[in-house]
C-alpha positions in Angstrom: -4.8 -30.6 13.9 -4.3 -29.2 17.1 -1.5 -26.4 16.4 1.7 -27.2 18.8 1.6 -24.5 21.5 5.0 -22.3 22.0 5.9 -23.6 24.7 5.9 -27.2 23.6 7.8 -26.0 20.3 10.8 -24.4 22.4 14.0 -26.3 21.8 14.7 -26.7 25.6 11.5 -27.9 26.0 11.1 -30.7 23.3 9.3 -34.0 24.4 11.9 -37.0 24.6 11.9 -37.9 20.7 12.0 -41.5 21.6 8.9 -41.7 24.0 7.0 -40.5 21.1 8.6 -43.2 18.5 9.5 -46.1 20.8 12.3 -47.4 22.9 15.7 -46.6 20.9 18.2 -49.4 20.4 21.6 -48.4 21.1 22.9 -48.3 17.9 20.1 -45.1 17.3 21.5 -43.2 19.9 24.8 -43.7 18.4 23.9 -42.3 15.1 22.6 -39.0 16.6 26.2 -38.6 18.0 28.1 -39.6 15.1 26.3 -37.2 12.3 26.6 -34.4 14.5 29.1 -32.6 11.9 26.4 -33.3 9.3 23.6 -32.1 11.1 25.9 -29.0 11.6 26.1 -28.5 7.8 22.5 -29.1 7.1 21.9 -26.4 9.5 23.9 -24.1 8.1 22.0 -24.6 4.8 18.7 -24.1 6.0 19.6 -21.4 8.3 18.1 -22.6 11.5 19.3 -24.7 14.3 18.2 -28.3 14.5 17.5 -30.6 17.4 19.7 -33.4 16.7 17.3 -36.5 17.6 14.5 -34.8 15.5 16.6 -34.2 12.5 18.3 -37.6 12.8 14.5 -38.8 12.5 13.7 -36.7 9.9 16.6 -38.1 7.8 15.9 -41.8 8.6 13.9 -43.6 5.6 12.7 -46.9 6.2 14.8 -48.9 4.3 17.7 -47.7 6.7 15.1 -48.6 9.6 14.3 -51.7 8.6 18.3 -52.8 8.2 18.7 -51.4 11.4 16.6 -53.8 13.3 13.5 -51.7 13.3 14.3 -48.2 14.6 11.7 -45.3 14.0 11.4 -44.1 10.6 10.8 -40.5 9.4 7.2 -41.0 8.0 5.3 -39.8 10.8 7.4 -36.7 10.3 6.8 -36.6 6.8 3.0 -36.8 7.3 3.3 -33.8 9.9 5.6 -31.6 7.4 3.4 -32.1 4.4 0.0 -30.6 6.2 2.6 -27.7 7.3 3.8 -27.1 4.0 0.6 -27.2 2.4 -1.1 -24.5 4.8 2.0 -22.3 4.4 2.0 -22.3 0.6 -1.5 -22.3 0.4 -1.7 -18.7 2.4 1.3 -17.4 0.2 -0.6 -18.1 -2.7 -3.9 -17.0 -1.5 -2.3 -13.6 -0.3 -0.1 -13.1 -3.6 -2.6 -13.7 -5.9 -5.9 -11.9 -4.5 -7.7 -11.9 -7.9 -7.5 -15.5 -8.7 -10.1 -18.2 -8.6 -10.0 -20.8 -6.3 -9.4 -23.4 -9.3 -6.5 -21.4 -10.2 -4.5 -21.4 -6.9 -5.4 -25.2 -6.4 -3.7 -25.8 -9.8 -0.4 -23.4 -8.5 -0.6 -25.1 -5.2 -0.1 -28.5 -7.1 2.7 -27.6 -9.0 4.7 -25.7 -5.8 4.2 -28.8 -3.6 4.5 -31.5 -6.5 7.1 -34.4 -5.8 9.2 -33.1 -9.2 9.3 -29.5 -7.2 10.1 -30.9 -3.7 12.7 -32.9 -4.9 14.3 -30.1 -7.0 14.2 -27.7 -3.4 16.2 -30.9 -1.8 18.5 -31.1 -4.7 19.2 -27.5 -4.1 20.5 -27.7 -0.4 22.0 -31.4 -1.4 19.6 -33.2 1.0 20.5 -36.6 -0.6 23.8 -36.7 0.7 22.4 -36.5 4.3 19.5 -39.1 4.1 20.0 -42.2 6.1 18.8 -45.1 3.1 19.5 -48.8 3.5 22.3 -50.7 1.1 19.4 -51.6 -1.6 18.4 -48.2 -1.8 21.8 -47.0 -2.3 22.7 -49.2 -5.0 19.7 -48.1 -7.1 20.2 -44.8 -6.9 17.8 -43.7 -3.9 19.8 -40.6 -2.7 18.7 -39.1 -6.0 15.1 -40.5 -6.4 12.3 -37.8 -6.4 10.0 -39.8 -4.1 12.7 -40.2 -1.0 13.8 -36.4 -1.7 10.3 -35.0 -1.4 9.5 -37.3 1.3 12.8 -36.6 3.2 12.1 -32.8 2.6 8.6 -33.2 3.9 10.0 -34.8 7.4 12.5 -32.1 7.8 9.8 -29.5 7.5 7.8 -31.5 10.3 11.0 -31.7 12.6 11.4 -28.0 11.9 7.9 -27.2 12.9 8.1 -29.4 16.4 11.2 -27.3 17.3 10.5 -24.0 16.3 6.7 -23.6 15.5 4.8 -22.4 12.6 6.2 -18.7 12.0 9.9 -19.7 11.9 9.2 -22.8 9.7 7.3 -20.9 7.3 10.4 -18.5 7.1 12.6 -21.2 6.2 10.1 -22.8 3.6 9.7 -19.5 1.8 13.4 -19.1 1.7 13.4 -22.3 0.2 10.8 -22.2 -2.3 10.2 -18.4 -2.9 11.6 -18.9 -6.6 9.1 -21.5 -7.3 6.3 -19.9 -5.8 6.9 -16.9 -7.7 6.8 -18.5 -11.3 4.7 -21.5 -10.6 2.3 -20.3 -13.2 4.7 -20.2 -15.8 6.4 -23.5 -15.1 4.1 -25.6 -14.6 4.4 -28.7 -12.2 7.9 -29.6 -13.2 9.5 -26.6 -11.8 12.9 -27.3 -13.1 14.4 -23.7 -14.0 17.3 -24.9 -16.1 15.2 -27.2 -18.2 12.7 -24.7 -18.9 15.3 -21.8 -19.6 17.0 -24.3 -22.2 13.6 -25.0 -23.7 13.3 -21.1 -24.0 16.4 -20.5 -25.2 16.7 -23.1 -27.9 13.2 -22.3 -29.0 14.9 -18.7 -30.0 18.1 -20.3 -31.2 20.0 -19.0 -28.7 21.8 -22.2 -27.9 22.3 -24.0 -24.9 22.5 -21.7 -21.2 25.9 -22.0 -19.7 26.9 -21.9 -15.7 29.7 -20.3 -14.3 30.3 -21.0 -10.9 32.4 -20.0 -7.8 32.5 -21.0 -4.5 33.9 -19.1 -1.2 33.8 -19.9 2.5 35.0 -23.0 4.8 34.3 -26.5 3.7 31.1 -26.8 6.6 29.3 -23.4 5.4 30.2 -22.7 1.6 28.6 -20.2 -0.5 28.2 -20.8 -4.1 27.6 -17.9 -7.1 26.1 -18.8 -10.3 26.1 -16.8 -13.6 23.9 -17.7 -16.1 24.9 -17.0 -19.8 22.8 -17.1 -22.7 23.5 -16.5 -26.3 26.8 -15.0 -24.9 25.1 -12.7 -22.5 25.0 -13.0 -18.9 21.2 -12.8 -17.9 21.1 -14.0 -14.5 23.2 -14.5 -11.1 22.1 -17.0 -8.2 23.4 -17.5 -4.8 23.0 -20.8 -2.5 24.5 -22.9 -0.3 24.9 -25.7 -3.2 26.3 -25.2 -6.7 22.9 -26.6 -7.9 20.9 -24.3 -5.9 22.6 -21.2 -7.1 22.7 -22.4 -10.7 18.7 -23.1 -10.3 18.4 -19.4 -9.6 20.6 -18.1 -11.9 18.5 -19.9 -14.7 15.4 -18.6 -13.0 16.5 -15.1 -13.1 17.6 -15.4 -16.7 14.3 -17.1 -17.7 12.4 -14.3 -16.2 14.6 -11.8 -18.1 14.2 -13.7 -21.4 10.5 -14.4 -21.2 9.9 -10.4 -20.7 12.1 -9.8 -23.6 10.2 -12.2 -25.7 7.1 -11.0 -24.7 8.2 -7.3 -25.3 9.2 -8.1 -28.9 5.8 -10.3 -29.7 3.7 -7.4 -28.0 
């Protein structure tokens, strides 16, 4: 795939999105304007400026597009984002684990970019609340389906790449996924820190971990802090743009510490 030149990715020189995707209906243009507040909130959570048309397309699930008269979907951006995600994670693992053979690296990459892992990252920024889905999907819990969350995250990655290029996209990706990359080998394909920590704590008769969360900041840009308590000890602290993200990061910190203590005892 030909890399997008810098001048093509600059926000002020973006090609007209609808020329690439087909003519918009009046309704699709209205959607962009109506969602400006939500786009601002998502931009805050990702820490990067988002082009309104691109990100609206990235959040448009095919079920919503169908019910809206066939407006463009996020599937092409998902295709692009999947490739961008793959190269960023592959290069990161290659550099971080210089002694691992190809087979082990491939397994780590599969774990980090698995549907479950991507869905967990998406939940961390509450991406499901921003996705535009059809009424039928909404009734069946589509906003929290792993497949929809993972696909939408890839589409968002594709949109960021078109607007900002590879280097900036990689920064955003690594900020979101670094906890999962750091301990992919220990956690396996699930990459759910809270579940893994609970299993580890239970195996040592420490009970179920508890989380104490607090929030600060204005409604449109809240910051959350979570403390993870295991066996009456505060083992981990995490911060994030959502309560879920903060708790996952707190669980990650607690997991690493508890695992290290366990290894020392057994060593």
